[in-house]
TORKOL-4160 file (C-alpha; in steps of 0.2 Angstrom, whole numbers, padded with zeros to 4 digits, m for minus):
332
<pt num="1" X="m0327" Y="0062" Z="m0078"/>
<pt num="2" X="m0310" Y="0056" Z="m0072"/>
<pt num="3" X="m0298" Y="0060" Z="m0086"/>
<pt num="4" X="m0286" Y="0046" Z="m0080"/>
<pt num="5" X="m0299" Y="0033" Z="m0080"/>
<pt num="6" X="m0301" Y="0032" Z="m0062"/>
<pt num="7" X="m0319" Y="0029" Z="m0054"/>
<pt num="8" X="m0326" Y="0045" Z="m0048"/>
<pt num="9" X="m0330" Y="0047" Z="m0029"/>
<pt num="10" X="m0348" Y="0046" Z="m0023"/>
<pt num="11" X="m0358" Y="0050" Z="m0007"/>
<pt num="12" X="m0369" Y="0037" Z="0001"/>
<pt num="13" X="m0386" Y="0039" Z="0010"/>
<pt num="14" X="m0395" Y="0026" Z="0020"/>
<pt num="15" X="m0412" Y="0029" Z="0028"/>
<pt num="16" X="m0416" Y="0018" Z="0042"/>
<pt num="17" X="m0433" Y="0016" Z="0052"/>
<pt num="18" X="m0433" Y="0008" Z="0069"/>
<pt num="19" X="m0438" Y="m0008" Z="0061"/>
<pt num="20" X="m0422" Y="m0008" Z="0050"/>
<pt num="21" X="m0409" Y="m0006" Z="0064"/>
<pt num="22" X="m0405" Y="m0024" Z="0067"/>
<pt num="23" X="m0399" Y="m0026" Z="0049"/>
<pt num="24" X="m0391" Y="m0008" Z="0048"/>
<pt num="25" X="m0373" Y="m0014" Z="0052"/>
<pt num="26" X="m0374" Y="m0028" Z="0039"/>
<pt num="27" X="m0380" Y="m0016" Z="0026"/>
<pt num="28" X="m0366" Y="m0003" Z="0029"/>
<pt num="29" X="m0353" Y="m0017" Z="0030"/>
<pt num="30" X="m0359" Y="m0023" Z="0013"/>
<pt num="31" X="m0357" Y="m0006" Z="0005"/>
<pt num="32" X="m0340" Y="m0002" Z="0012"/>
<pt num="33" X="m0334" Y="m0019" Z="0007"/>
<pt num="34" X="m0341" Y="m0019" Z="m0011"/>
<pt num="35" X="m0343" Y="m0002" Z="m0018"/>
<pt num="36" X="m0329" Y="0001" Z="m0030"/>
<pt num="37" X="m0331" Y="0019" Z="m0031"/>
<pt num="38" X="m0321" Y="0029" Z="m0018"/>
<pt num="39" X="m0333" Y="0034" Z="m0004"/>
<pt num="40" X="m0332" Y="0052" Z="0002"/>
<pt num="41" X="m0345" Y="0050" Z="0015"/>
<pt num="42" X="m0359" Y="0038" Z="0021"/>
<pt num="43" X="m0373" Y="0047" Z="0030"/>
<pt num="44" X="m0386" Y="0037" Z="0040"/>
<pt num="45" X="m0403" Y="0045" Z="0043"/>
<pt num="46" X="m0412" Y="0039" Z="0058"/>
<pt num="47" X="m0423" Y="0046" Z="0072"/>
<pt num="48" X="m0411" Y="0041" Z="0085"/>
<pt num="49" X="m0392" Y="0039" Z="0084"/>
<pt num="50" X="m0388" Y="0021" Z="0081"/>
<pt num="51" X="m0377" Y="0013" Z="0094"/>
<pt num="52" X="m0367" Y="m0004" Z="0093"/>
<pt num="53" X="m0371" Y="m0016" Z="0086"/>
<pt num="54" X="m0380" Y="m0006" Z="0073"/>
<pt num="55" X="m0365" Y="0005" Z="0068"/>
<pt num="56" X="m0348" Y="0002" Z="0059"/>
<pt num="57" X="m0332" Y="0010" Z="0066"/>
<pt num="58" X="m0327" Y="0021" Z="0051"/>
<pt num="59" X="m0324" Y="0039" Z="0050"/>
<pt num="60" X="m0334" Y="0041" Z="0034"/>
<pt num="61" X="m0350" Y="0035" Z="0043"/>
<pt num="62" X="m0360" Y="0050" Z="0050"/>
<pt num="63" X="m0377" Y="0050" Z="0058"/>
<pt num="64" X="m0390" Y="0063" Z="0053"/>
<pt num="65" X="m0405" Y="0066" Z="0064"/>
<pt num="66" X="m0421" Y="0063" Z="0052"/>
<pt num="67" X="m0430" Y="0077" Z="0062"/>
<pt num="68" X="m0418" Y="0090" Z="0054"/>
<pt num="69" X="m0423" Y="0085" Z="0036"/>
<pt num="70" X="m0434" Y="0096" Z="0027"/>
<pt num="71" X="m0448" Y="0091" Z="0024"/>
<pt num="72" X="m0449" Y="0081" Z="0040"/>
<pt num="73" X="m0461" Y="0067" Z="0044"/>
<pt num="74" X="m0471" Y="0080" Z="0053"/>
<pt num="75" X="m0471" Y="0092" Z="0038"/>
<pt num="76" X="m0478" Y="0078" Z="0027"/>
<pt num="77" X="m0491" Y="0073" Z="0040"/>
<pt num="78" X="m0497" Y="0090" Z="0041"/>
<pt num="79" X="m0498" Y="0093" Z="0022"/>
<pt num="80" X="m0507" Y="0077" Z="0019"/>
<pt num="81" X="m0519" Y="0080" Z="0033"/>
<pt num="82" X="m0523" Y="0098" Z="0027"/>
<pt num="83" X="m0526" Y="0092" Z="0010"/>
<pt num="84" X="m0539" Y="0079" Z="0016"/>
<pt num="85" X="m0528" Y="0064" Z="0013"/>
<pt num="86" X="m0523" Y="0050" Z="0024"/>
<pt num="87" X="m0508" Y="0055" Z="0034"/>
<pt num="88" X="m0504" Y="0038" Z="0041"/>
<pt num="89" X="m0491" Y="0034" Z="0027"/>
<pt num="90" X="m0481" Y="0051" Z="0030"/>
<pt num="91" X="m0466" Y="0041" Z="0035"/>
<pt num="92" X="m0467" Y="0031" Z="0018"/>
<pt num="93" X="m0467" Y="0047" Z="0008"/>
<pt num="94" X="m0453" Y="0055" Z="0019"/>
<pt num="95" X="m0441" Y="0042" Z="0014"/>
<pt num="96" X="m0445" Y="0044" Z="m0004"/>
<pt num="97" X="m0443" Y="0063" Z="m0003"/>
<pt num="98" X="m0427" Y="0062" Z="0006"/>
<pt num="99" X="m0420" Y="0053" Z="m0009"/>
<pt num="100" X="m0426" Y="0066" Z="m0021"/>
<pt num="101" X="m0419" Y="0080" Z="m0010"/>
<pt num="102" X="m0403" Y="0071" Z="m0005"/>
<pt num="103" X="m0391" Y="0085" Z="m0011"/>
<pt num="104" X="m0401" Y="0097" Z="0000"/>
<pt num="105" X="m0398" Y="0086" Z="0015"/>
<pt num="106" X="m0379" Y="0082" Z="0012"/>
<pt num="107" X="m0366" Y="0096" Z="0016"/>
<pt num="108" X="m0359" Y="0107" Z="0002"/>
<pt num="109" X="m0344" Y="0101" Z="m0008"/>
<pt num="110" X="m0350" Y="0082" Z="m0009"/>
<pt num="111" X="m0347" Y="0073" Z="m0025"/>
<pt num="112" X="m0359" Y="0075" Z="m0040"/>
<pt num="113" X="m0367" Y="0057" Z="m0037"/>
<pt num="114" X="m0376" Y="0050" Z="m0022"/>
<pt num="115" X="m0379" Y="0032" Z="m0020"/>
<pt num="116" X="m0395" Y="0029" Z="m0009"/>
<pt num="117" X="m0397" Y="0012" Z="m0002"/>
<pt num="118" X="m0411" Y="0005" Z="0008"/>
<pt num="119" X="m0406" Y="m0001" Z="0025"/>
<pt num="120" X="m0413" Y="m0018" Z="0022"/>
<pt num="121" X="m0403" Y="m0022" Z="0007"/>
<pt num="122" X="m0385" Y="m0029" Z="0006"/>
<pt num="123" X="m0372" Y="m0030" Z="m0008"/>
<pt num="124" X="m0364" Y="m0046" Z="m0009"/>
<pt num="125" X="m0352" Y="m0043" Z="m0024"/>
<pt num="126" X="m0341" Y="m0029" Z="m0030"/>
<pt num="127" X="m0351" Y="m0016" Z="m0040"/>
<pt num="128" X="m0347" Y="0001" Z="m0048"/>
<pt num="129" X="m0360" Y="0014" Z="m0047"/>
<pt num="130" X="m0353" Y="0028" Z="m0057"/>
<pt num="131" X="m0341" Y="0024" Z="m0071"/>
<pt num="132" X="m0325" Y="0032" Z="m0077"/>
<pt num="133" X="m0335" Y="0043" Z="m0089"/>
<pt num="134" X="m0346" Y="0049" Z="m0075"/>
<pt num="135" X="m0362" Y="0039" Z="m0080"/>
<pt num="136" X="m0373" Y="0033" Z="m0066"/>
<pt num="137" X="m0376" Y="0014" Z="m0066"/>
<pt num="138" X="m0395" Y="0013" Z="m0064"/>
<pt num="139" X="m0404" Y="m0003" Z="m0060"/>
<pt num="140" X="m0418" Y="m0009" Z="m0071"/>
<pt num="141" X="m0426" Y="m0016" Z="m0056"/>
<pt num="142" X="m0442" Y="m0025" Z="m0055"/>
<pt num="143" X="m0455" Y="m0025" Z="m0069"/>
<pt num="144" X="m0469" Y="m0013" Z="m0067"/>
<pt num="145" X="m0481" Y="m0028" Z="m0068"/>
<pt num="146" X="m0475" Y="m0044" Z="m0060"/>
<pt num="147" X="m0476" Y="m0057" Z="m0074"/>
<pt num="148" X="m0468" Y="m0073" Z="m0069"/>
<pt num="149" X="m0456" Y="m0084" Z="m0080"/>
<pt num="150" X="m0453" Y="m0071" Z="m0094"/>
<pt num="151" X="m0440" Y="m0058" Z="m0098"/>
<pt num="152" X="m0451" Y="m0049" Z="m0111"/>
<pt num="153" X="m0461" Y="m0037" Z="m0100"/>
<pt num="154" X="m0475" Y="m0026" Z="m0106"/>
<pt num="155" X="m0480" Y="m0009" Z="m0100"/>
<pt num="156" X="m0496" Y="m0010" Z="m0090"/>
<pt num="157" X="m0512" Y="0000" Z="m0096"/>
<pt num="158" X="m0513" Y="0008" Z="m0079"/>
<pt num="159" X="m0501" Y="0010" Z="m0065"/>
<pt num="160" X="m0502" Y="0023" Z="m0051"/>
<pt num="161" X="m0483" Y="0027" Z="m0051"/>
<pt num="162" X="m0483" Y="0030" Z="m0069"/>
<pt num="163" X="m0499" Y="0041" Z="m0068"/>
<pt num="164" X="m0492" Y="0051" Z="m0053"/>
<pt num="165" X="m0475" Y="0054" Z="m0062"/>
<pt num="166" X="m0484" Y="0060" Z="m0078"/>
<pt num="167" X="m0495" Y="0072" Z="m0068"/>
<pt num="168" X="m0479" Y="0079" Z="m0059"/>
<pt num="169" X="m0467" Y="0081" Z="m0074"/>
<pt num="170" X="m0474" Y="0087" Z="m0091"/>
<pt num="171" X="m0467" Y="0076" Z="m0105"/>
<pt num="172" X="m0463" Y="0062" Z="m0093"/>
<pt num="173" X="m0466" Y="0045" Z="m0100"/>
<pt num="174" X="m0459" Y="0027" Z="m0096"/>
<pt num="175" X="m0445" Y="0021" Z="m0108"/>
<pt num="176" X="m0448" Y="0003" Z="m0105"/>
<pt num="177" X="m0458" Y="m0009" Z="m0093"/>
<pt num="178" X="m0445" Y="m0009" Z="m0079"/>
<pt num="179" X="m0448" Y="0001" Z="m0063"/>
<pt num="180" X="m0430" Y="0005" Z="m0057"/>
<pt num="181" X="m0435" Y="m0001" Z="m0040"/>
<pt num="182" X="m0422" Y="m0012" Z="m0033"/>
<pt num="183" X="m0419" Y="m0004" Z="m0016"/>
<pt num="184" X="m0405" Y="0007" Z="m0022"/>
<pt num="185" X="m0402" Y="0021" Z="m0034"/>
<pt num="186" X="m0388" Y="0032" Z="m0040"/>
<pt num="187" X="m0394" Y="0051" Z="m0040"/>
<pt num="188" X="m0385" Y="0063" Z="m0051"/>
<pt num="189" X="m0385" Y="0081" Z="m0046"/>
<pt num="190" X="m0388" Y="0088" Z="m0063"/>
<pt num="191" X="m0403" Y="0077" Z="m0066"/>
<pt num="192" X="m0411" Y="0080" Z="m0050"/>
<pt num="193" X="m0408" Y="0098" Z="m0052"/>
<pt num="194" X="m0417" Y="0098" Z="m0068"/>
<pt num="195" X="m0431" Y="0088" Z="m0061"/>
<pt num="196" X="m0434" Y="0100" Z="m0047"/>
<pt num="197" X="m0434" Y="0115" Z="m0059"/>
<pt num="198" X="m0447" Y="0107" Z="m0071"/>
<pt num="199" X="m0458" Y="0103" Z="m0056"/>
<pt num="200" X="m0457" Y="0121" Z="m0049"/>
<pt num="201" X="m0460" Y="0129" Z="m0066"/>
<pt num="202" X="m0475" Y="0118" Z="m0068"/>
<pt num="203" X="m0483" Y="0118" Z="m0051"/>
<pt num="204" X="m0477" Y="0134" Z="m0043"/>
<pt num="205" X="m0472" Y="0124" Z="m0028"/>
<pt num="206" X="m0456" Y="0115" Z="m0021"/>
<pt num="207" X="m0454" Y="0097" Z="m0027"/>
<pt num="208" X="m0459" Y="0089" Z="m0011"/>
<pt num="209" X="m0476" Y="0097" Z="m0011"/>
<pt num="210" X="m0479" Y="0094" Z="m0029"/>
<pt num="211" X="m0474" Y="0076" Z="m0027"/>
<pt num="212" X="m0487" Y="0073" Z="m0013"/>
<pt num="213" X="m0501" Y="0083" Z="m0023"/>
<pt num="214" X="m0499" Y="0072" Z="m0038"/>
<pt num="215" X="m0498" Y="0056" Z="m0029"/>
<pt num="216" X="m0513" Y="0044" Z="m0030"/>
<pt num="217" X="m0523" Y="0048" Z="m0014"/>
<pt num="218" X="m0532" Y="0031" Z="m0015"/>
<pt num="219" X="m0515" Y="0021" Z="m0014"/>
<pt num="220" X="m0504" Y="0017" Z="0001"/>
<pt num="221" X="m0490" Y="0019" Z="m0012"/>
<pt num="222" X="m0497" Y="0032" Z="m0023"/>
<pt num="223" X="m0481" Y="0037" Z="m0031"/>
<pt num="224" X="m0463" Y="0031" Z="m0033"/>
<pt num="225" X="m0447" Y="0040" Z="m0032"/>
<pt num="226" X="m0437" Y="0027" Z="m0041"/>
<pt num="227" X="m0450" Y="0025" Z="m0055"/>
<pt num="228" X="m0450" Y="0044" Z="m0057"/>
<pt num="229" X="m0431" Y="0046" Z="m0057"/>
<pt num="230" X="m0426" Y="0031" Z="m0067"/>
<pt num="231" X="m0437" Y="0035" Z="m0082"/>
<pt num="232" X="m0434" Y="0054" Z="m0081"/>
<pt num="233" X="m0415" Y="0051" Z="m0082"/>
<pt num="234" X="m0417" Y="0038" Z="m0096"/>
<pt num="235" X="m0428" Y="0050" Z="m0106"/>
<pt num="236" X="m0420" Y="0067" Z="m0104"/>
<pt num="237" X="m0402" Y="0062" Z="m0099"/>
<pt num="238" X="m0398" Y="0046" Z="m0107"/>
<pt num="239" X="m0380" Y="0051" Z="m0110"/>
<pt num="240" X="m0378" Y="0052" Z="m0091"/>
<pt num="241" X="m0383" Y="0035" Z="m0086"/>
<pt num="242" X="m0380" Y="0016" Z="m0090"/>
<pt num="243" X="m0393" Y="0004" Z="m0085"/>
<pt num="244" X="m0390" Y="m0014" Z="m0079"/>
<pt num="245" X="m0398" Y="m0029" Z="m0071"/>
<pt num="246" X="m0393" Y="m0035" Z="m0054"/>
<pt num="247" X="m0397" Y="m0053" Z="m0048"/>
<pt num="248" X="m0405" Y="m0052" Z="m0031"/>
<pt num="249" X="m0417" Y="m0060" Z="m0020"/>
<pt num="250" X="m0429" Y="m0050" Z="m0008"/>
<pt num="251" X="m0439" Y="m0057" Z="0006"/>
<pt num="252" X="m0455" Y="m0047" Z="0009"/>
<pt num="253" X="m0465" Y="m0049" Z="0025"/>
<pt num="254" X="m0476" Y="m0040" Z="0037"/>
<pt num="255" X="m0468" Y="m0030" Z="0051"/>
<pt num="256" X="m0469" Y="m0038" Z="0068"/>
<pt num="257" X="m0462" Y="m0052" Z="0079"/>
<pt num="258" X="m0455" Y="m0067" Z="0070"/>
<pt num="259" X="m0452" Y="m0068" Z="0052"/>
<pt num="260" X="m0435" Y="m0067" Z="0043"/>
<pt num="261" X="m0420" Y="m0056" Z="0048"/>
<pt num="262" X="m0408" Y="m0048" Z="0036"/>
<pt num="263" X="m0393" Y="m0058" Z="0043"/>
<pt num="264" X="m0403" Y="m0074" Z="0040"/>
<pt num="265" X="m0405" Y="m0070" Z="0022"/>
<pt num="266" X="m0387" Y="m0065" Z="0020"/>
<pt num="267" X="m0381" Y="m0081" Z="0027"/>
<pt num="268" X="m0393" Y="m0091" Z="0016"/>
<pt num="269" X="m0384" Y="m0082" Z="0001"/>
<pt num="270" X="m0367" Y="m0089" Z="0006"/>
<pt num="271" X="m0359" Y="m0096" Z="m0010"/>
<pt num="272" X="m0373" Y="m0090" Z="m0021"/>
<pt num="273" X="m0371" Y="m0081" Z="m0037"/>
<pt num="274" X="m0382" Y="m0066" Z="m0031"/>
<pt num="275" X="m0376" Y="m0048" Z="m0032"/>
<pt num="276" X="m0387" Y="m0043" Z="m0017"/>
<pt num="277" X="m0401" Y="m0048" Z="m0005"/>
<pt num="278" X="m0414" Y="m0039" Z="0004"/>
<pt num="279" X="m0426" Y="m0043" Z="0019"/>
<pt num="280" X="m0440" Y="m0031" Z="0020"/>
<pt num="281" X="m0453" Y="m0028" Z="0034"/>
<pt num="282" X="m0468" Y="m0018" Z="0028"/>
<pt num="283" X="m0481" Y="m0009" Z="0038"/>
<pt num="284" X="m0499" Y="m0013" Z="0032"/>
<pt num="285" X="m0492" Y="m0028" Z="0022"/>
<pt num="286" X="m0509" Y="m0035" Z="0018"/>
<pt num="287" X="m0516" Y="m0019" Z="0012"/>
<pt num="288" X="m0501" Y="m0015" Z="0001"/>
<pt num="289" X="m0501" Y="m0032" Z="m0007"/>
<pt num="290" X="m0520" Y="m0030" Z="m0010"/>
<pt num="291" X="m0518" Y="m0013" Z="m0018"/>
<pt num="292" X="m0501" Y="m0013" Z="m0027"/>
<pt num="293" X="m0502" Y="m0010" Z="m0046"/>
<pt num="294" X="m0487" Y="m0021" Z="m0048"/>
<pt num="295" X="m0497" Y="m0037" Z="m0045"/>
<pt num="296" X="m0509" Y="m0042" Z="m0058"/>
<pt num="297" X="m0526" Y="m0049" Z="m0052"/>
<pt num="298" X="m0523" Y="m0067" Z="m0058"/>
<pt num="299" X="m0506" Y="m0067" Z="m0048"/>
<pt num="300" X="m0514" Y="m0060" Z="m0033"/>
<pt num="301" X="m0527" Y="m0074" Z="m0033"/>
<pt num="302" X="m0513" Y="m0087" Z="m0031"/>
<pt num="303" X="m0506" Y="m0079" Z="m0015"/>
<pt num="304" X="m0512" Y="m0088" Z="0001"/>
<pt num="305" X="m0527" Y="m0080" Z="0009"/>
<pt num="306" X="m0517" Y="m0074" Z="0024"/>
<pt num="307" X="m0502" Y="m0064" Z="0018"/>
<pt num="308" X="m0486" Y="m0074" Z="0021"/>
<pt num="309" X="m0467" Y="m0070" Z="0018"/>
<pt num="310" X="m0463" Y="m0070" Z="0000"/>
<pt num="311" X="m0447" Y="m0074" Z="m0009"/>
<pt num="312" X="m0444" Y="m0063" Z="m0024"/>
<pt num="313" X="m0430" Y="m0069" Z="m0036"/>
<pt num="314" X="m0425" Y="m0056" Z="m0049"/>
<pt num="315" X="m0413" Y="m0063" Z="m0062"/>
<pt num="316" X="m0410" Y="m0051" Z="m0076"/>
<pt num="317" X="m0428" Y="m0047" Z="m0078"/>
<pt num="318" X="m0434" Y="m0065" Z="m0075"/>
<pt num="319" X="m0445" Y="m0064" Z="m0059"/>
<pt num="320" X="m0450" Y="m0079" Z="m0048"/>
<pt num="321" X="m0461" Y="m0078" Z="m0033"/>
<pt num="322" X="m0463" Y="m0092" Z="m0019"/>
<pt num="323" X="m0467" Y="m0092" Z="m0001"/>
<pt num="324" X="m0452" Y="m0089" Z="0010"/>
<pt num="325" X="m0450" Y="m0104" Z="0021"/>
<pt num="326" X="m0436" Y="m0112" Z="0032"/>
<pt num="327" X="m0424" Y="m0118" Z="0027"/>
<pt num="328" X="m0422" Y="m0103" Z="0016"/>
<pt num="329" X="m0416" Y="m0107" Z="m0002"/>
<pt num="330" X="m0412" Y="m0092" Z="m0012"/>
<pt num="331" X="m0408" Y="m0099" Z="m0029"/>
<pt num="332" X="m0417" Y="m0112" Z="m0039"/>
């Protein structure tokens, strides 16, 4: 807490896969321009050091070789293979676990809060991420079940991310029907430390191994770090967070040639009232759409037979979904 009412400093962490590099510079520029909290350091985790035009000339921006992270993608691949699970999504679990272990990756002496931002997400308006009382501003994010045209969402009867978190942490339960997934999260050192201690006490193993062990082996996305953390923080540390809605549009699509680019989505948001936009390219896009617990079966049946880019508009809990086509229109 800042006694004089000033906003506390934060660290920022961005994970970028090769497919994310074309939009990385725009993502960093958006954070530097619109984060109201003083930024102590901004670390970019990639396999290879980004070079222009993927970097921003700022002394706070530092590259971290992802191969130095523990666990590495190779560690996760080996663990999944040894336990009889599909290791092809090791990189997906890697980016989740880096977020949950962010304070182990950052140097000692960094601030007590880390803002993690996905590399394909851009802030368009000024935002505070830790208030003057030291409370993290945590996104409600997308509903756990995508129901369109309503704001009164309900908890689903079954959801792999909820089930995995319940297996991981005794006493963990969702506090509402929102996932916390909106391509960024503010992690609090105290909250993450308590999560790791509870996990080790229960499973007798480090957090990353327990996270993988309790994930649903039948799902491409068998667990969610954002779902786990947001509801853990809201249930056990409500005094340390504030929750909020951000109005955003995300374009989701298969990774590959063509499709939309992050810069194109940002241009389309010019003069909009949006807080942020994202443009996401997914490996195994069709498989993920077919198995995601977020999508109820009746909604899945309305999607085209061949997966196409989709535009997801989230407006204070109100979700609309439509095919993303050119010219791209982001607001109704």
